mmCIF file of the N, C-alpha and C atoms, coordinates in Angstrom:
data_MODEL
# 
_entry.id   MODEL 
# 
loop_
_atom_site.group_PDB 
_atom_site.id 
_atom_site.type_symbol 
_atom_site.label_atom_id 
_atom_site.label_alt_id 
_atom_site.label_comp_id 
_atom_site.label_asym_id 
_atom_site.label_entity_id 
_atom_site.label_seq_id 
_atom_site.pdbx_PDB_ins_code 
_atom_site.Cartn_x 
_atom_site.Cartn_y 
_atom_site.Cartn_z 
_atom_site.occupancy 
_atom_site.B_iso_or_equiv 
_atom_site.pdbx_formal_charge 
_atom_site.auth_seq_id 
_atom_site.auth_comp_id 
_atom_site.auth_asym_id 
_atom_site.auth_atom_id 
_atom_site.pdbx_PDB_model_num 
ATOM 1   N N  . MET A 1 1  ? 30.844  129.313 145.869 1.00 0.00 ? 1  MET A N  1 
ATOM 2   C CA . MET A 1 1  ? 31.758  128.685 146.828 1.00 0.00 ? 1  MET A CA 1 
ATOM 3   C C  . MET A 1 1  ? 31.110  127.399 146.881 1.00 0.00 ? 1  MET A C  1 
ATOM 4   N N  . PRO A 1 2  ? 31.964  126.287 147.254 1.00 0.00 ? 2  PRO A N  1 
ATOM 5   C CA . PRO A 1 2  ? 31.506  124.839 146.998 1.00 0.00 ? 2  PRO A CA 1 
ATOM 6   C C  . PRO A 1 2  ? 30.970  124.644 148.497 1.00 0.00 ? 2  PRO A C  1 
ATOM 7   N N  . GLU A 1 3  ? 29.955  123.617 148.890 1.00 0.00 ? 3  GLU A N  1 
ATOM 8   C CA . GLU A 1 3  ? 29.323  123.180 150.012 1.00 0.00 ? 3  GLU A CA 1 
ATOM 9   C C  . GLU A 1 3  ? 30.112  122.539 150.541 1.00 0.00 ? 3  GLU A C  1 
ATOM 10  N N  . ASP A 1 4  ? 29.990  122.865 152.122 1.00 0.00 ? 4  ASP A N  1 
ATOM 11  C CA . ASP A 1 4  ? 30.866  122.356 153.030 1.00 0.00 ? 4  ASP A CA 1 
ATOM 12  C C  . ASP A 1 4  ? 30.520  120.749 153.150 1.00 0.00 ? 4  ASP A C  1 
ATOM 13  N N  . GLU A 1 5  ? 31.278  119.601 153.037 1.00 0.00 ? 5  GLU A N  1 
ATOM 14  C CA . GLU A 1 5  ? 31.085  118.383 152.671 1.00 0.00 ? 5  GLU A CA 1 
ATOM 15  C C  . GLU A 1 5  ? 30.676  117.708 154.197 1.00 0.00 ? 5  GLU A C  1 
ATOM 16  N N  . ILE A 1 6  ? 31.463  118.246 155.013 1.00 0.00 ? 6  ILE A N  1 
ATOM 17  C CA . ILE A 1 6  ? 31.298  117.889 156.584 1.00 0.00 ? 6  ILE A CA 1 
ATOM 18  C C  . ILE A 1 6  ? 30.173  118.532 157.310 1.00 0.00 ? 6  ILE A C  1 
ATOM 19  N N  . ALA A 1 7  ? 29.532  119.962 156.826 1.00 0.00 ? 7  ALA A N  1 
ATOM 20  C CA . ALA A 1 7  ? 28.441  120.362 157.291 1.00 0.00 ? 7  ALA A CA 1 
ATOM 21  C C  . ALA A 1 7  ? 27.363  119.346 156.736 1.00 0.00 ? 7  ALA A C  1 
ATOM 22  N N  . GLN A 1 8  ? 27.345  118.972 155.451 1.00 0.00 ? 8  GLN A N  1 
ATOM 23  C CA . GLN A 1 8  ? 26.091  118.535 154.985 1.00 0.00 ? 8  GLN A CA 1 
ATOM 24  C C  . GLN A 1 8  ? 26.157  117.172 155.493 1.00 0.00 ? 8  GLN A C  1 
ATOM 25  N N  . ALA A 1 9  ? 26.951  116.314 155.804 1.00 0.00 ? 9  ALA A N  1 
ATOM 26  C CA . ALA A 1 9  ? 27.231  115.227 156.302 1.00 0.00 ? 9  ALA A CA 1 
ATOM 27  C C  . ALA A 1 9  ? 26.337  115.345 157.640 1.00 0.00 ? 9  ALA A C  1 
ATOM 28  N N  . GLU A 1 10 ? 26.876  116.338 158.425 1.00 0.00 ? 10 GLU A N  1 
ATOM 29  C CA . GLU A 1 10 ? 26.360  116.447 159.982 1.00 0.00 ? 10 GLU A CA 1 
ATOM 30  C C  . GLU A 1 10 ? 24.815  116.712 159.699 1.00 0.00 ? 10 GLU A C  1 
ATOM 31  N N  . ILE A 1 11 ? 24.295  117.668 158.777 1.00 0.00 ? 11 ILE A N  1 
ATOM 32  C CA . ILE A 1 11 ? 23.098  118.135 158.575 1.00 0.00 ? 11 ILE A CA 1 
ATOM 33  C C  . ILE A 1 11 ? 22.191  116.674 158.569 1.00 0.00 ? 11 ILE A C  1 
ATOM 34  N N  . ALA A 1 12 ? 23.009  115.940 157.447 1.00 0.00 ? 12 ALA A N  1 
ATOM 35  C CA . ALA A 1 12 ? 21.995  114.572 156.937 1.00 0.00 ? 12 ALA A CA 1 
ATOM 36  C C  . ALA A 1 12 ? 22.003  113.842 158.019 1.00 0.00 ? 12 ALA A C  1 
ATOM 37  N N  . ALA A 1 13 ? 23.015  113.393 158.770 1.00 0.00 ? 13 ALA A N  1 
ATOM 38  C CA . ALA A 1 13 ? 23.107  112.562 159.863 1.00 0.00 ? 13 ALA A CA 1 
ATOM 39  C C  . ALA A 1 13 ? 21.874  113.288 161.026 1.00 0.00 ? 13 ALA A C  1 
ATOM 40  N N  . LEU A 1 14 ? 22.083  114.269 161.505 1.00 0.00 ? 14 LEU A N  1 
ATOM 41  C CA . LEU A 1 14 ? 20.891  114.981 162.448 1.00 0.00 ? 14 LEU A CA 1 
ATOM 42  C C  . LEU A 1 14 ? 19.683  114.649 161.896 1.00 0.00 ? 14 LEU A C  1 
ATOM 43  N N  . THR A 1 15 ? 19.114  114.996 160.606 1.00 0.00 ? 15 THR A N  1 
ATOM 44  C CA . THR A 1 15 ? 18.127  115.006 159.985 1.00 0.00 ? 15 THR A CA 1 
ATOM 45  C C  . THR A 1 15 ? 17.786  113.320 159.918 1.00 0.00 ? 15 THR A C  1 
ATOM 46  N N  . ARG A 1 16 ? 18.583  112.512 159.972 1.00 0.00 ? 16 ARG A N  1 
ATOM 47  C CA . ARG A 1 16 ? 18.045  111.151 159.887 1.00 0.00 ? 16 ARG A CA 1 
ATOM 48  C C  . ARG A 1 16 ? 17.972  110.688 161.291 1.00 0.00 ? 16 ARG A C  1 
ATOM 49  N N  . ARG A 1 17 ? 18.374  111.197 162.300 1.00 0.00 ? 17 ARG A N  1 
ATOM 50  C CA . ARG A 1 17 ? 18.329  110.928 163.913 1.00 0.00 ? 17 ARG A CA 1 
ATOM 51  C C  . ARG A 1 17 ? 16.948  111.477 164.146 1.00 0.00 ? 17 ARG A C  1 
ATOM 52  N N  . PHE A 1 18 ? 16.506  112.676 163.595 1.00 0.00 ? 18 PHE A N  1 
ATOM 53  C CA . PHE A 1 18 ? 15.417  113.366 164.067 1.00 0.00 ? 18 PHE A CA 1 
ATOM 54  C C  . PHE A 1 18 ? 14.469  112.224 163.613 1.00 0.00 ? 18 PHE A C  1 
ATOM 55  N N  . GLU A 1 19 ? 14.447  112.069 162.051 1.00 0.00 ? 19 GLU A N  1 
ATOM 56  C CA . GLU A 1 19 ? 13.278  111.198 161.431 1.00 0.00 ? 19 GLU A CA 1 
ATOM 57  C C  . GLU A 1 19 ? 13.077  109.922 162.170 1.00 0.00 ? 19 GLU A C  1 
ATOM 58  N N  . GLU A 1 20 ? 14.328  109.316 162.762 1.00 0.00 ? 20 GLU A N  1 
ATOM 59  C CA . GLU A 1 20 ? 14.286  108.305 163.526 1.00 0.00 ? 20 GLU A CA 1 
ATOM 60  C C  . GLU A 1 20 ? 13.264  108.257 164.774 1.00 0.00 ? 20 GLU A C  1 
ATOM 61  N N  . GLN A 1 21 ? 13.916  109.293 165.449 1.00 0.00 ? 21 GLN A N  1 
ATOM 62  C CA . GLN A 1 21 ? 13.128  109.675 166.913 1.00 0.00 ? 21 GLN A CA 1 
ATOM 63  C C  . GLN A 1 21 ? 11.800  109.958 166.616 1.00 0.00 ? 21 GLN A C  1 
ATOM 64  N N  . ALA A 1 22 ? 11.610  110.542 165.674 1.00 0.00 ? 22 ALA A N  1 
ATOM 65  C CA . ALA A 1 22 ? 10.017  111.155 165.216 1.00 0.00 ? 22 ALA A CA 1 
ATOM 66  C C  . ALA A 1 22 ? 9.268   109.783 165.062 1.00 0.00 ? 22 ALA A C  1 
ATOM 67  N N  . GLY A 1 23 ? 9.908   109.026 164.252 1.00 0.00 ? 23 GLY A N  1 
ATOM 68  C CA . GLY A 1 23 ? 9.059   107.625 163.990 1.00 0.00 ? 23 GLY A CA 1 
ATOM 69  C C  . GLY A 1 23 ? 9.060   106.651 165.201 1.00 0.00 ? 23 GLY A C  1 
ATOM 70  N N  . LYS A 1 24 ? 9.836   106.727 166.263 1.00 0.00 ? 24 LYS A N  1 
ATOM 71  C CA . LYS A 1 24 ? 9.843   105.898 167.567 1.00 0.00 ? 24 LYS A CA 1 
ATOM 72  C C  . LYS A 1 24 ? 8.753   106.719 168.064 1.00 0.00 ? 24 LYS A C  1 
ATOM 73  N N  . THR A 1 25 ? 8.909   107.695 168.197 1.00 0.00 ? 25 THR A N  1 
ATOM 74  C CA . THR A 1 25 ? 7.850   108.632 169.314 1.00 0.00 ? 25 THR A CA 1 
ATOM 75  C C  . THR A 1 25 ? 6.510   108.244 168.680 1.00 0.00 ? 25 THR A C  1 
ATOM 76  N N  . ASP A 1 26 ? 6.257   108.253 167.052 1.00 0.00 ? 26 ASP A N  1 
ATOM 77  C CA . ASP A 1 26 ? 4.946   107.926 166.527 1.00 0.00 ? 26 ASP A CA 1 
ATOM 78  C C  . ASP A 1 26 ? 4.413   106.691 167.138 1.00 0.00 ? 26 ASP A C  1 
ATOM 79  N N  . ARG A 1 27 ? 5.463   105.637 167.055 1.00 0.00 ? 27 ARG A N  1 
ATOM 80  C CA . ARG A 1 27 ? 4.854   104.261 167.625 1.00 0.00 ? 27 ARG A CA 1 
ATOM 81  C C  . ARG A 1 27 ? 4.769   104.250 168.912 1.00 0.00 ? 27 ARG A C  1 
ATOM 82  N N  . GLU A 1 28 ? 5.491   104.887 169.705 1.00 0.00 ? 28 GLU A N  1 
ATOM 83  C CA . GLU A 1 28 ? 5.155   104.455 171.226 1.00 0.00 ? 28 GLU A CA 1 
ATOM 84  C C  . GLU A 1 28 ? 3.766   105.571 171.512 1.00 0.00 ? 28 GLU A C  1 
ATOM 85  N N  . PHE A 1 29 ? 3.435   106.755 170.765 1.00 0.00 ? 29 PHE A N  1 
ATOM 86  C CA . PHE A 1 29 ? 2.325   107.167 170.884 1.00 0.00 ? 29 PHE A CA 1 
ATOM 87  C C  . PHE A 1 29 ? 0.969   106.414 170.475 1.00 0.00 ? 29 PHE A C  1 
ATOM 88  N N  . GLY A 1 30 ? 1.212   105.686 169.480 1.00 0.00 ? 30 GLY A N  1 
ATOM 89  C CA . GLY A 1 30 ? 0.183   104.693 169.184 1.00 0.00 ? 30 GLY A CA 1 
ATOM 90  C C  . GLY A 1 30 ? -0.016  103.595 170.017 1.00 0.00 ? 30 GLY A C  1 
ATOM 91  N N  . ILE A 1 31 ? 1.276   103.122 170.738 1.00 0.00 ? 31 ILE A N  1 
ATOM 92  C CA . ILE A 1 31 ? 1.182   102.073 171.644 1.00 0.00 ? 31 ILE A CA 1 
ATOM 93  C C  . ILE A 1 31 ? 0.245   102.909 172.618 1.00 0.00 ? 31 ILE A C  1 
ATOM 94  N N  . VAL A 1 32 ? 0.558   103.859 173.407 1.00 0.00 ? 32 VAL A N  1 
ATOM 95  C CA . VAL A 1 32 ? -0.012  104.452 174.347 1.00 0.00 ? 32 VAL A CA 1 
ATOM 96  C C  . VAL A 1 32 ? -1.238  104.955 174.104 1.00 0.00 ? 32 VAL A C  1 
ATOM 97  N N  . LYS A 1 33 ? -1.839  105.304 172.836 1.00 0.00 ? 33 LYS A N  1 
ATOM 98  C CA . LYS A 1 33 ? -3.039  105.599 172.454 1.00 0.00 ? 33 LYS A CA 1 
ATOM 99  C C  . LYS A 1 33 ? -3.871  104.139 172.393 1.00 0.00 ? 33 LYS A C  1 
ATOM 100 N N  . SER A 1 34 ? -3.432  103.113 172.106 1.00 0.00 ? 34 SER A N  1 
ATOM 101 C CA . SER A 1 34 ? -4.039  101.956 172.147 1.00 0.00 ? 34 SER A CA 1 
ATOM 102 C C  . SER A 1 34 ? -4.282  101.396 173.478 1.00 0.00 ? 34 SER A C  1 
ATOM 103 N N  . ASP A 1 35 ? -3.183  101.639 174.424 1.00 0.00 ? 35 ASP A N  1 
ATOM 104 C CA . ASP A 1 35 ? -3.474  100.937 175.693 1.00 0.00 ? 35 ASP A CA 1 
ATOM 105 C C  . ASP A 1 35 ? -4.601  101.820 176.342 1.00 0.00 ? 35 ASP A C  1 
ATOM 106 N N  . LEU A 1 36 ? -4.692  103.202 176.231 1.00 0.00 ? 36 LEU A N  1 
ATOM 107 C CA . LEU A 1 36 ? -5.507  104.008 176.609 1.00 0.00 ? 36 LEU A CA 1 
ATOM 108 C C  . LEU A 1 36 ? -6.742  103.698 176.307 1.00 0.00 ? 36 LEU A C  1 
ATOM 109 N N  . THR A 1 37 ? -7.062  103.501 174.981 1.00 0.00 ? 37 THR A N  1 
ATOM 110 C CA . THR A 1 37 ? -8.716  102.754 174.857 1.00 0.00 ? 37 THR A CA 1 
ATOM 111 C C  . THR A 1 37 ? -8.923  101.791 175.287 1.00 0.00 ? 37 THR A C  1 
ATOM 112 N N  . ALA A 1 38 ? -7.960  100.697 175.609 1.00 0.00 ? 38 ALA A N  1 
ATOM 113 C CA . ALA A 1 38 ? -7.944  99.448  176.202 1.00 0.00 ? 38 ALA A CA 1 
ATOM 114 C C  . ALA A 1 38 ? -8.478  99.754  177.623 1.00 0.00 ? 38 ALA A C  1 
ATOM 115 N N  . VAL A 1 39 ? -7.941  100.849 178.367 1.00 0.00 ? 39 VAL A N  1 
ATOM 116 C CA . VAL A 1 39 ? -8.250  101.032 179.614 1.00 0.00 ? 39 VAL A CA 1 
ATOM 117 C C  . VAL A 1 39 ? -9.614  101.606 179.746 1.00 0.00 ? 39 VAL A C  1 
ATOM 118 N N  . ARG A 1 40 ? -10.047 102.620 178.603 1.00 0.00 ? 40 ARG A N  1 
ATOM 119 C CA . ARG A 1 40 ? -11.435 103.120 178.842 1.00 0.00 ? 40 ARG A CA 1 
ATOM 120 C C  . ARG A 1 40 ? -12.354 102.150 178.594 1.00 0.00 ? 40 ARG A C  1 
ATOM 121 N N  . LEU A 1 41 ? -12.225 100.799 177.964 1.00 0.00 ? 41 LEU A N  1 
ATOM 122 C CA . LEU A 1 41 ? -13.022 100.163 177.706 1.00 0.00 ? 41 LEU A CA 1 
ATOM 123 C C  . LEU A 1 41 ? -13.171 98.868  179.071 1.00 0.00 ? 41 LEU A C  1 
ATOM 124 N N  . GLN A 1 42 ? -12.088 98.868  179.763 1.00 0.00 ? 42 GLN A N  1 
ATOM 125 C CA . GLN A 1 42 ? -12.167 98.051  180.845 1.00 0.00 ? 42 GLN A CA 1 
ATOM 126 C C  . GLN A 1 42 ? -12.592 99.111  181.918 1.00 0.00 ? 42 GLN A C  1 
ATOM 127 N N  . VAL A 1 43 ? -12.882 100.213 181.836 1.00 0.00 ? 43 VAL A N  1 
ATOM 128 C CA . VAL A 1 43 ? -13.328 101.156 182.796 1.00 0.00 ? 43 VAL A CA 1 
ATOM 129 C C  . VAL A 1 43 ? -14.796 101.144 182.677 1.00 0.00 ? 43 VAL A C  1 
ATOM 130 N N  . GLY A 1 44 ? -15.272 101.325 181.346 1.00 0.00 ? 44 GLY A N  1 
ATOM 131 C CA . GLY A 1 44 ? -16.472 101.067 181.284 1.00 0.00 ? 44 GLY A CA 1 
ATOM 132 C C  . GLY A 1 44 ? -17.096 99.783  181.419 1.00 0.00 ? 44 GLY A C  1 
ATOM 133 N N  . ASN A 1 45 ? -16.556 98.734  181.121 1.00 0.00 ? 45 ASN A N  1 
ATOM 134 C CA . ASN A 1 45 ? -16.886 97.414  181.791 1.00 0.00 ? 45 ASN A CA 1 
ATOM 135 C C  . ASN A 1 45 ? -17.282 97.326  183.249 1.00 0.00 ? 45 ASN A C  1 
ATOM 136 N N  . LEU A 1 46 ? -16.277 97.704  183.964 1.00 0.00 ? 46 LEU A N  1 
ATOM 137 C CA . LEU A 1 46 ? -16.220 97.767  185.452 1.00 0.00 ? 46 LEU A CA 1 
ATOM 138 C C  . LEU A 1 46 ? -17.190 98.755  186.061 1.00 0.00 ? 46 LEU A C  1 
ATOM 139 N N  . ASP A 1 47 ? -17.484 99.684  185.361 1.00 0.00 ? 47 ASP A N  1 
ATOM 140 C CA . ASP A 1 47 ? -18.608 100.831 185.461 1.00 0.00 ? 47 ASP A CA 1 
ATOM 141 C C  . ASP A 1 47 ? -19.924 100.236 185.344 1.00 0.00 ? 47 ASP A C  1 
ATOM 142 N N  . GLN A 1 48 ? -20.506 99.185  184.251 1.00 0.00 ? 48 GLN A N  1 
ATOM 143 C CA . GLN A 1 48 ? -21.439 98.590  184.010 1.00 0.00 ? 48 GLN A CA 1 
ATOM 144 C C  . GLN A 1 48 ? -21.765 97.310  185.344 1.00 0.00 ? 48 GLN A C  1 
ATOM 145 N N  . LYS A 1 49 ? -20.353 96.850  185.522 1.00 0.00 ? 49 LYS A N  1 
ATOM 146 C CA . LYS A 1 49 ? -20.763 95.759  186.301 1.00 0.00 ? 49 LYS A CA 1 
ATOM 147 C C  . LYS A 1 49 ? -20.657 96.327  187.790 1.00 0.00 ? 49 LYS A C  1 
ATOM 148 N N  . LEU A 1 50 ? -20.479 97.695  188.218 1.00 0.00 ? 50 LEU A N  1 
ATOM 149 C CA . LEU A 1 50 ? -20.598 98.094  189.410 1.00 0.00 ? 50 LEU A CA 1 
ATOM 150 C C  . LEU A 1 50 ? -22.275 98.516  189.551 1.00 0.00 ? 50 LEU A C  1 
ATOM 151 N N  . ASP A 1 51 ? -22.254 99.125  188.865 1.00 0.00 ? 51 ASP A N  1 
ATOM 152 C CA . ASP A 1 51 ? -24.026 99.507  188.353 1.00 0.00 ? 51 ASP A CA 1 
ATOM 153 C C  . ASP A 1 51 ? -24.917 98.350  188.546 1.00 0.00 ? 51 ASP A C  1 
ATOM 154 N N  . SER A 1 52 ? -24.664 97.404  187.885 1.00 0.00 ? 52 SER A N  1 
ATOM 155 C CA . SER A 1 52 ? -25.201 95.951  188.281 1.00 0.00 ? 52 SER A CA 1 
ATOM 156 C C  . SER A 1 52 ? -25.239 95.424  189.756 1.00 0.00 ? 52 SER A C  1 
ATOM 157 N N  . PHE A 1 53 ? -23.916 95.095  190.374 1.00 0.00 ? 53 PHE A N  1 
ATOM 158 C CA . PHE A 1 53 ? -23.686 95.128  191.532 1.00 0.00 ? 53 PHE A CA 1 
ATOM 159 C C  . PHE A 1 53 ? -24.511 95.800  192.635 1.00 0.00 ? 53 PHE A C  1 
ATOM 160 N N  . ILE A 1 54 ? -24.558 97.155  192.382 1.00 0.00 ? 54 ILE A N  1 
ATOM 161 C CA . ILE A 1 54 ? -25.083 98.191  193.486 1.00 0.00 ? 54 ILE A CA 1 
ATOM 162 C C  . ILE A 1 54 ? -26.968 97.713  193.261 1.00 0.00 ? 54 ILE A C  1 
ATOM 163 N N  . THR A 1 55 ? -27.246 97.727  192.074 1.00 0.00 ? 55 THR A N  1 
ATOM 164 C CA . THR A 1 55 ? -28.656 97.262  191.923 1.00 0.00 ? 55 THR A CA 1 
ATOM 165 C C  . THR A 1 55 ? -29.006 96.358  192.529 1.00 0.00 ? 55 THR A C  1 
ATOM 166 N N  . GLU A 1 56 ? -28.048 94.893  192.547 1.00 0.00 ? 56 GLU A N  1 
ATOM 167 C CA . GLU A 1 56 ? -28.619 93.844  193.037 1.00 0.00 ? 56 GLU A CA 1 
ATOM 168 C C  . GLU A 1 56 ? -28.520 93.911  194.557 1.00 0.00 ? 56 GLU A C  1 
ATOM 169 N N  . GLN A 1 57 ? -27.427 94.794  195.035 1.00 0.00 ? 57 GLN A N  1 
ATOM 170 C CA . GLN A 1 57 ? -27.025 94.945  196.499 1.00 0.00 ? 57 GLN A CA 1 
ATOM 171 C C  . GLN A 1 57 ? -28.478 95.706  197.586 1.00 0.00 ? 57 GLN A C  1 
ATOM 172 N N  . GLN A 1 58 ? -28.831 96.640  196.662 1.00 0.00 ? 58 GLN A N  1 
ATOM 173 C CA . GLN A 1 58 ? -30.299 97.378  197.008 1.00 0.00 ? 58 GLN A CA 1 
ATOM 174 C C  . GLN A 1 58 ? -31.361 96.715  197.362 1.00 0.00 ? 58 GLN A C  1 
ATOM 175 N N  . ALA A 1 59 ? -31.375 95.513  195.923 1.00 0.00 ? 59 ALA A N  1 
ATOM 176 C CA . ALA A 1 59 ? -32.374 94.628  195.973 1.00 0.00 ? 59 ALA A CA 1 
ATOM 177 C C  . ALA A 1 59 ? -32.576 93.614  197.244 1.00 0.00 ? 59 ALA A C  1 
ATOM 178 N N  . ALA A 1 60 ? -31.063 93.153  197.501 1.00 0.00 ? 60 ALA A N  1 
ATOM 179 C CA . ALA A 1 60 ? -31.059 92.294  198.524 1.00 0.00 ? 60 ALA A CA 1 
ATOM 180 C C  . ALA A 1 60 ? -31.144 92.880  200.049 1.00 0.00 ? 60 ALA A C  1 
ATOM 181 N N  . ASN A 1 61 ? -30.835 94.095  200.117 1.00 0.00 ? 61 ASN A N  1 
ATOM 182 C CA . ASN A 1 61 ? -30.833 94.707  201.367 1.00 0.00 ? 61 ASN A CA 1 
ATOM 183 C C  . ASN A 1 61 ? -32.529 94.869  201.626 1.00 0.00 ? 61 ASN A C  1 
ATOM 184 N N  . ALA A 1 62 ? -33.107 95.319  200.631 1.00 0.00 ? 62 ALA A N  1 
ATOM 185 C CA . ALA A 1 62 ? -34.639 95.537  200.703 1.00 0.00 ? 62 ALA A CA 1 
ATOM 186 C C  . ALA A 1 62 ? -35.324 94.187  201.073 1.00 0.00 ? 62 ALA A C  1 
ATOM 187 N N  . GLN A 1 63 ? -34.754 93.033  200.833 1.00 0.00 ? 63 GLN A N  1 
ATOM 188 C CA . GLN A 1 63 ? -35.133 91.659  201.167 1.00 0.00 ? 63 GLN A CA 1 
ATOM 189 C C  . GLN A 1 63 ? -34.755 91.613  202.585 1.00 0.00 ? 63 GLN A C  1 
ATOM 190 N N  . ILE A 1 64 ? -33.550 91.890  202.831 1.00 0.00 ? 64 ILE A N  1 
ATOM 191 C CA . ILE A 1 64 ? -33.213 91.560  204.135 1.00 0.00 ? 64 ILE A CA 1 
ATOM 192 C C  . ILE A 1 64 ? -34.127 92.370  205.305 1.00 0.00 ? 64 ILE A C  1 
ATOM 193 N N  . ILE A 1 65 ? -34.234 93.686  204.917 1.00 0.00 ? 65 ILE A N  1 
ATOM 194 C CA . ILE A 1 65 ? -35.059 94.636  205.716 1.00 0.00 ? 65 ILE A CA 1 
ATOM 195 C C  . ILE A 1 65 ? -36.368 94.152  205.952 1.00 0.00 ? 65 ILE A C  1 
ATOM 196 N N  . ALA A 1 66 ? -37.085 93.483  204.716 1.00 0.00 ? 66 ALA A N  1 
ATOM 197 C CA . ALA A 1 66 ? -38.375 92.856  204.700 1.00 0.00 ? 66 ALA A CA 1 
ATOM 198 C C  . ALA A 1 66 ? -38.517 91.484  205.712 1.00 0.00 ? 66 ALA A C  1 
ATOM 199 N N  . LEU A 1 67 ? -37.528 90.880  205.532 1.00 0.00 ? 67 LEU A N  1 
ATOM 200 C CA . LEU A 1 67 ? -37.290 89.398  206.186 1.00 0.00 ? 67 LEU A CA 1 
ATOM 201 C C  . LEU A 1 67 ? -37.382 89.937  207.953 1.00 0.00 ? 67 LEU A C  1 
ATOM 202 N N  . LEU A 1 68 ? -36.081 90.646  208.065 1.00 0.00 ? 68 LEU A N  1 
ATOM 203 C CA . LEU A 1 68 ? -36.354 91.212  209.594 1.00 0.00 ? 68 LEU A CA 1 
ATOM 204 C C  . LEU A 1 68 ? -37.535 91.936  210.164 1.00 0.00 ? 68 LEU A C  1 
ATOM 205 N N  . SER A 1 69 ? -38.109 92.840  209.399 1.00 0.00 ? 69 SER A N  1 
ATOM 206 C CA . SER A 1 69 ? -39.083 93.374  209.810 1.00 0.00 ? 69 SER A CA 1 
ATOM 207 C C  . SER A 1 69 ? -40.306 92.385  210.178 1.00 0.00 ? 69 SER A C  1 
ATOM 208 N N  . ASN A 1 70 ? -40.569 91.240  209.363 1.00 0.00 ? 70 ASN A N  1 
ATOM 209 C CA . ASN A 1 70 ? -41.401 90.366  209.567 1.00 0.00 ? 70 ASN A CA 1 
ATOM 210 C C  . ASN A 1 70 ? -41.171 89.630  210.855 1.00 0.00 ? 70 ASN A C  1 
ATOM 211 N N  . LEU A 1 71 ? -39.766 89.413  211.086 1.00 0.00 ? 71 LEU A N  1 
ATOM 212 C CA . LEU A 1 71 ? -39.362 88.372  212.377 1.00 0.00 ? 71 LEU A CA 1 
ATOM 213 C C  . LEU A 1 71 ? -39.921 89.401  213.391 1.00 0.00 ? 71 LEU A C  1 
ATOM 214 N N  . VAL A 1 72 ? -39.640 90.313  213.502 1.00 0.00 ? 72 VAL A N  1 
ATOM 215 C CA . VAL A 1 72 ? -39.911 91.508  214.736 1.00 0.00 ? 72 VAL A CA 1 
ATOM 216 C C  . VAL A 1 72 ? -41.229 91.655  214.496 1.00 0.00 ? 72 VAL A C  1 
ATOM 217 N N  . GLY A 1 73 ? -41.868 91.473  213.559 1.00 0.00 ? 73 GLY A N  1 
ATOM 218 C CA . GLY A 1 73 ? -43.344 92.364  213.329 1.00 0.00 ? 73 GLY A CA 1 
ATOM 219 C C  . GLY A 1 73 ? -43.582 93.746  213.306 1.00 0.00 ? 73 GLY A C  1 
ATOM 220 N N  . LYS A 1 74 ? -42.555 94.286  213.071 1.00 0.00 ? 74 LYS A N  1 
ATOM 221 C CA . LYS A 1 74 ? -42.633 95.656  212.693 1.00 0.00 ? 74 LYS A CA 1 
ATOM 222 C C  . LYS A 1 74 ? -42.165 96.299  211.296 1.00 0.00 ? 74 LYS A C  1 
ATOM 223 N N  . ASP A 1 75 ? -42.898 97.369  210.761 1.00 0.00 ? 75 ASP A N  1 
ATOM 224 C CA . ASP A 1 75 ? -42.737 98.088  209.658 1.00 0.00 ? 75 ASP A CA 1 
ATOM 225 C C  . ASP A 1 75 ? -41.565 98.859  210.065 1.00 0.00 ? 75 ASP A C  1 
ATOM 226 N N  . PRO A 1 76 ? -40.329 98.967  209.248 1.00 0.00 ? 76 PRO A N  1 
ATOM 227 C CA . PRO A 1 76 ? -39.559 100.070 209.923 1.00 0.00 ? 76 PRO A CA 1 
ATOM 228 C C  . PRO A 1 76 ? -39.734 101.494 209.246 1.00 0.00 ? 76 PRO A C  1 
ATOM 229 N N  . ASN A 1 77 ? -40.686 101.358 208.223 1.00 0.00 ? 77 ASN A N  1 
ATOM 230 C CA . ASN A 1 77 ? -41.167 102.745 207.530 1.00 0.00 ? 77 ASN A CA 1 
ATOM 231 C C  . ASN A 1 77 ? -42.622 103.193 208.176 1.00 0.00 ? 77 ASN A C  1 
ATOM 232 N N  . THR A 1 78 ? -42.890 102.630 209.441 1.00 0.00 ? 78 THR A N  1 
ATOM 233 C CA . THR A 1 78 ? -44.081 102.827 210.142 1.00 0.00 ? 78 THR A CA 1 
ATOM 234 C C  . THR A 1 78 ? -43.633 103.929 211.195 1.00 0.00 ? 78 THR A C  1 
ATOM 235 N N  . PRO A 1 79 ? -43.835 104.999 211.542 1.00 0.00 ? 79 PRO A N  1 
ATOM 236 C CA . PRO A 1 79 ? -43.075 105.845 212.619 1.00 0.00 ? 79 PRO A CA 1 
ATOM 237 C C  . PRO A 1 79 ? -43.712 105.223 213.976 1.00 0.00 ? 79 PRO A C  1 
ATOM 238 N N  . GLY A 1 80 ? -42.655 105.114 214.940 1.00 0.00 ? 80 GLY A N  1 
ATOM 239 C CA . GLY A 1 80 ? -43.154 104.742 216.128 1.00 0.00 ? 80 GLY A CA 1 
ATOM 240 C C  . GLY A 1 80 ? -44.080 103.685 216.739 1.00 0.00 ? 80 GLY A C  1 
# 
């Protein structure tokens, strides 16, 4: 029994479309993965900057408390 040429052409066309879509999906996945890596690096950088800012802010707060305590002549850590 000879093969159905129309069916074979349809199968070939569907296979080609599937492979094209798979290639496009792989490229898009690669782009998303790359973007996600960039975002992770940026978040890590922001996390380091935030830690540094918090440390600096705590030091500044301690200096402000010390200066204000000297102005009023009282140690805020000494009870009443």
